[in-house]
TORNU-103732 format. One record per residue (C-alpha): residue number from 1; residue in one letter; x, y, z. Coordinates in steps of 0.25 Angstrom, whole numbers, always signed. Each point is the difference from the previous one (the first is absolute). Layout:
<r num="NUM" residuo="a" c1="X" c2="Y" c3="Z"/>
...
END
This chain:
<r num="1" residuo="x" c1="+0" c2="+0" c3="+0"/>
<r num="2" residuo="x" c1="+4" c2="+14" c3="-2"/>
<r num="3" residuo="x" c1="+2" c2="+9" c3="+12"/>
<r num="4" residuo="x" c1="-13" c2="+7" c3="-2"/>
<r num="5" residuo="x" c1="-7" c2="-13" c3="-1"/>
<r num="6" residuo="x" c1="+7" c2="-5" c3="+13"/>
<r num="7" residuo="x" c1="-5" c2="+13" c3="+7"/>
<r num="8" residuo="x" c1="-14" c2="-1" c3="-5"/>
<r num="9" residuo="x" c1="-1" c2="-15" c3="+4"/>
<r num="10" residuo="x" c1="+6" c2="+3" c3="+14"/>
<r num="11" residuo="x" c1="-9" c2="+12" c3="+2"/>
<r num="12" residuo="x" c1="-12" c2="-9" c3="-3"/>
<r num="13" residuo="x" c1="+4" c2="-12" c3="+8"/>
<r num="14" residuo="x" c1="+5" c2="+8" c3="+12"/>
<r num="15" residuo="x" c1="-12" c2="+9" c3="+0"/>
<r num="16" residuo="x" c1="-9" c2="-12" c3="+1"/>
<r num="17" residuo="x" c1="+7" c2="-4" c3="+13"/>
<r num="18" residuo="x" c1="-1" c2="+15" c3="+5"/>
<r num="19" residuo="x" c1="+15" c2="+1" c3="+0"/>
<r num="20" residuo="x" c1="+8" c2="+13" c3="-3"/>
<r num="21" residuo="x" c1="-8" c2="+11" c3="+6"/>
<r num="22" residuo="x" c1="+8" c2="+11" c3="+6"/>
<r num="23" residuo="x" c1="-6" c2="+11" c3="+10"/>
<r num="24" residuo="x" c1="+11" c2="+9" c3="+5"/>
<r num="25" residuo="x" c1="+4" c2="+14" c3="+4"/>
<r num="26" residuo="x" c1="+11" c2="+6" c3="-8"/>
<r num="27" residuo="x" c1="+9" c2="+12" c3="+0"/>
<r num="28" residuo="x" c1="-1" c2="+8" c3="-12"/>
<r num="29" residuo="x" c1="+12" c2="+8" c3="-6"/>
<r num="30" residuo="x" c1="-5" c2="+13" c3="+6"/>
<r num="31" residuo="x" c1="-2" c2="-6" c3="+14"/>
<r num="32" residuo="x" c1="-15" c2="-2" c3="+0"/>
<r num="33" residuo="x" c1="-5" c2="-13" c3="+4"/>
<r num="34" residuo="x" c1="-10" c2="-7" c3="-9"/>
<r num="35" residuo="x" c1="-8" c2="-13" c3="+1"/>
<r num="36" residuo="x" c1="+2" c2="-9" c3="-11"/>
<r num="37" residuo="x" c1="-8" c2="-13" c3="-4"/>
<r num="38" residuo="x" c1="+5" c2="-9" c3="-11"/>
<r num="39" residuo="x" c1="-3" c2="-14" c3="-5"/>
<r num="40" residuo="x" c1="+12" c2="-6" c3="-7"/>
<r num="41" residuo="x" c1="+0" c2="-15" c3="+2"/>
<r num="42" residuo="x" c1="+10" c2="-3" c3="-11"/>
<r num="43" residuo="x" c1="+10" c2="+10" c3="+4"/>
<r num="44" residuo="x" c1="+0" c2="-4" c3="+15"/>
<r num="45" residuo="x" c1="+0" c2="-15" c3="-4"/>
<r num="46" residuo="x" c1="+12" c2="+2" c3="-10"/>
<r num="47" residuo="x" c1="+8" c2="+8" c3="+10"/>
<r num="48" residuo="x" c1="-2" c2="-11" c3="+11"/>
<r num="49" residuo="x" c1="+4" c2="-11" c3="-10"/>
<r num="50" residuo="x" c1="+12" c2="+8" c3="-5"/>
<r num="51" residuo="x" c1="+5" c2="+3" c3="+14"/>
<r num="52" residuo="x" c1="-1" c2="-15" c3="+4"/>
<r num="53" residuo="x" c1="+9" c2="-3" c3="-12"/>
<r num="54" residuo="x" c1="+9" c2="+11" c3="+4"/>
<r num="55" residuo="x" c1="+1" c2="-6" c3="+14"/>
<r num="56" residuo="x" c1="+5" c2="-13" c3="-7"/>
<r num="57" residuo="x" c1="+10" c2="+5" c3="-9"/>
<r num="58" residuo="x" c1="+6" c2="+13" c3="+7"/>
<r num="59" residuo="x" c1="+9" c2="+0" c3="+12"/>
<r num="60" residuo="x" c1="-6" c2="+5" c3="+13"/>
<r num="61" residuo="x" c1="+7" c2="+13" c3="+0"/>
<r num="62" residuo="x" c1="-3" c2="+3" c3="-14"/>
<r num="63" residuo="x" c1="-15" c2="-3" c3="+2"/>
<r num="64" residuo="x" c1="-1" c2="+8" c3="+12"/>
<r num="65" residuo="x" c1="+7" c2="+12" c3="-6"/>
<r num="66" residuo="x" c1="-9" c2="-1" c3="-12"/>
<r num="67" residuo="x" c1="-12" c2="+2" c3="+9"/>
<r num="68" residuo="x" c1="+5" c2="+14" c3="+3"/>
<r num="69" residuo="x" c1="+4" c2="+3" c3="-14"/>
<r num="70" residuo="x" c1="-14" c2="-4" c3="-4"/>
<r num="71" residuo="x" c1="-6" c2="+10" c3="+10"/>
<r num="72" residuo="x" c1="+9" c2="+12" c3="-5"/>
<r num="73" residuo="x" c1="-3" c2="-4" c3="-15"/>
<r num="74" residuo="x" c1="-15" c2="+0" c3="+2"/>
<r num="75" residuo="x" c1="+2" c2="+14" c3="+7"/>
<r num="76" residuo="x" c1="+8" c2="+5" c3="-12"/>
<r num="77" residuo="x" c1="-11" c2="-5" c3="-10"/>
<r num="78" residuo="x" c1="-11" c2="+6" c3="+8"/>
<r num="79" residuo="x" c1="+6" c2="+13" c3="+2"/>
<r num="80" residuo="x" c1="+2" c2="+1" c3="-16"/>
<r num="81" residuo="x" c1="+15" c2="-1" c3="+1"/>
<r num="82" residuo="x" c1="+1" c2="-11" c3="-11"/>
<r num="83" residuo="x" c1="+12" c2="+6" c3="-7"/>
<r num="84" residuo="x" c1="+8" c2="+3" c3="+12"/>
<r num="85" residuo="x" c1="+14" c2="-5" c3="+2"/>
<r num="86" residuo="x" c1="-3" c2="-8" c3="+12"/>
<r num="87" residuo="x" c1="-11" c2="-7" c3="-7"/>
<r num="88" residuo="x" c1="+10" c2="-4" c3="-11"/>
<r num="89" residuo="x" c1="+10" c2="-5" c3="+10"/>
<r num="90" residuo="x" c1="-11" c2="-8" c3="+7"/>
<r num="91" residuo="x" c1="-4" c2="-6" c3="-13"/>
<r num="92" residuo="x" c1="+14" c2="-6" c3="-2"/>
<r num="93" residuo="x" c1="-1" c2="-6" c3="+14"/>
<r num="94" residuo="x" c1="-13" c2="-6" c3="-2"/>
<r num="95" residuo="x" c1="+4" c2="-5" c3="-14"/>
<r num="96" residuo="x" c1="+12" c2="-7" c3="+6"/>
<r num="97" residuo="x" c1="-9" c2="-6" c3="+11"/>
<r num="98" residuo="x" c1="-9" c2="-6" c3="-10"/>
<r num="99" residuo="x" c1="+10" c2="-8" c3="-8"/>
<r num="100" residuo="x" c1="-4" c2="-13" c3="+6"/>
<r num="101" residuo="x" c1="-14" c2="+2" c3="+5"/>
<r num="102" residuo="x" c1="-7" c2="-10" c3="-8"/>
<r num="103" residuo="x" c1="-9" c2="-12" c3="+3"/>
<r num="104" residuo="x" c1="-14" c2="-4" c3="+4"/>
<r num="105" residuo="x" c1="-9" c2="+4" c3="+11"/>
<r num="106" residuo="x" c1="-13" c2="-7" c3="+4"/>
<r num="107" residuo="x" c1="-10" c2="+9" c3="+7"/>
<r num="108" residuo="x" c1="-13" c2="-4" c3="+7"/>
<r num="109" residuo="x" c1="-11" c2="+10" c3="+1"/>
<r num="110" residuo="x" c1="-11" c2="-2" c3="+11"/>
<r num="111" residuo="x" c1="-9" c2="+11" c3="+7"/>
<r num="112" residuo="x" c1="+8" c2="+12" c3="-4"/>
<r num="113" residuo="x" c1="+14" c2="-6" c3="+3"/>
<r num="114" residuo="x" c1="+11" c2="-5" c3="-10"/>
<r num="115" residuo="x" c1="+9" c2="-10" c3="+6"/>
<r num="116" residuo="x" c1="+13" c2="-5" c3="-6"/>
<r num="117" residuo="x" c1="-1" c2="-15" c3="+0"/>
<r num="118" residuo="x" c1="+12" c2="-4" c3="-9"/>
<r num="119" residuo="x" c1="+11" c2="+6" c3="-7"/>
<r num="120" residuo="x" c1="+12" c2="-5" c3="-9"/>
<r num="121" residuo="x" c1="+11" c2="+7" c3="-7"/>
<r num="122" residuo="x" c1="+12" c2="-5" c3="-8"/>
<r num="123" residuo="x" c1="+9" c2="+10" c3="+7"/>
<r num="124" residuo="x" c1="-5" c2="-3" c3="+14"/>
<r num="125" residuo="x" c1="+10" c2="+1" c3="+12"/>
<r num="126" residuo="x" c1="-8" c2="-9" c3="+8"/>
<r num="127" residuo="x" c1="+7" c2="-13" c3="+2"/>
<r num="128" residuo="x" c1="-8" c2="-11" c3="+7"/>
<r num="129" residuo="x" c1="+13" c2="-7" c3="+3"/>
<r num="130" residuo="x" c1="+5" c2="+12" c3="+8"/>
<r num="131" residuo="x" c1="-13" c2="+6" c3="+6"/>
<r num="132" residuo="x" c1="-6" c2="-12" c3="+6"/>
<r num="133" residuo="x" c1="+2" c2="-6" c3="+14"/>
<r num="134" residuo="x" c1="-2" c2="-14" c3="-5"/>
<r num="135" residuo="x" c1="+10" c2="-12" c3="+2"/>
<r num="136" residuo="x" c1="+10" c2="+0" c3="-11"/>
<r num="137" residuo="x" c1="-1" c2="+15" c3="-4"/>
<r num="138" residuo="x" c1="+13" c2="+6" c3="-5"/>
<r num="139" residuo="x" c1="+1" c2="+11" c3="+11"/>
<r num="140" residuo="x" c1="+10" c2="-3" c3="+11"/>
<r num="141" residuo="x" c1="-8" c2="+4" c3="+12"/>
<r num="142" residuo="x" c1="+12" c2="-1" c3="+9"/>
<r num="143" residuo="x" c1="+6" c2="+13" c3="-7"/>
<r num="144" residuo="x" c1="-12" c2="+8" c3="+6"/>
<r num="145" residuo="x" c1="+6" c2="+0" c3="+14"/>
<r num="146" residuo="x" c1="+12" c2="+8" c3="-4"/>
<r num="147" residuo="x" c1="-8" c2="+9" c3="-9"/>
<r num="148" residuo="x" c1="-10" c2="+3" c3="+12"/>
<r num="149" residuo="x" c1="+12" c2="+3" c3="+9"/>
<r num="150" residuo="x" c1="+7" c2="+10" c3="-10"/>
<r num="151" residuo="x" c1="-14" c2="+6" c3="-3"/>
<r num="152" residuo="x" c1="-3" c2="+2" c3="+14"/>
<r num="153" residuo="x" c1="+13" c2="+7" c3="+4"/>
<r num="154" residuo="x" c1="-4" c2="+14" c3="-2"/>
<r num="155" residuo="x" c1="-12" c2="-2" c3="+8"/>
<r num="156" residuo="x" c1="+7" c2="-6" c3="+12"/>
<r num="157" residuo="x" c1="+10" c2="+12" c3="+0"/>
<r num="158" residuo="x" c1="-12" c2="+9" c3="+1"/>
<r num="159" residuo="x" c1="-6" c2="-8" c3="+11"/>
<r num="160" residuo="x" c1="+13" c2="+0" c3="+7"/>
<r num="161" residuo="x" c1="+3" c2="+15" c3="-2"/>
<r num="162" residuo="x" c1="-14" c2="+4" c3="+4"/>
<r num="163" residuo="x" c1="-2" c2="-10" c3="+12"/>
<r num="164" residuo="x" c1="-8" c2="+7" c3="+11"/>
<r num="165" residuo="x" c1="+7" c2="+0" c3="+13"/>
END
């Protein structure tokens, strides 16, 4: 399907389940608050599915930093600064983060909710051999003891220095 057909289809299906209604107060550029009501099931479903794929293929730090970039990016667009140098720089960051975002996401719609019930990607960083606690996994759990010790050193220093008498 074309992107237009996908959006039409998701709007129809999502709307039938009451998914995608937004009622919020926002700050306009001039500082006035306004109440906005939207119905956009396709957009919300695609964003949710896309973010789920990103969680699979991006590292934790990139995924978390991208969230703040998305917020600033949307502000630039809302404020009419589409051609600003900052937006151009953020475009480059976003393009780089999307190189390996590819895959399939299954979504279940029920009573106004969309729940991700499955996902796969040829570029997934999730490795069941490393991420499970099952017998025979590839992760050496004994190495956690040393990591926990080193990771906790700064907090032990704080506790010692700030110990109340």
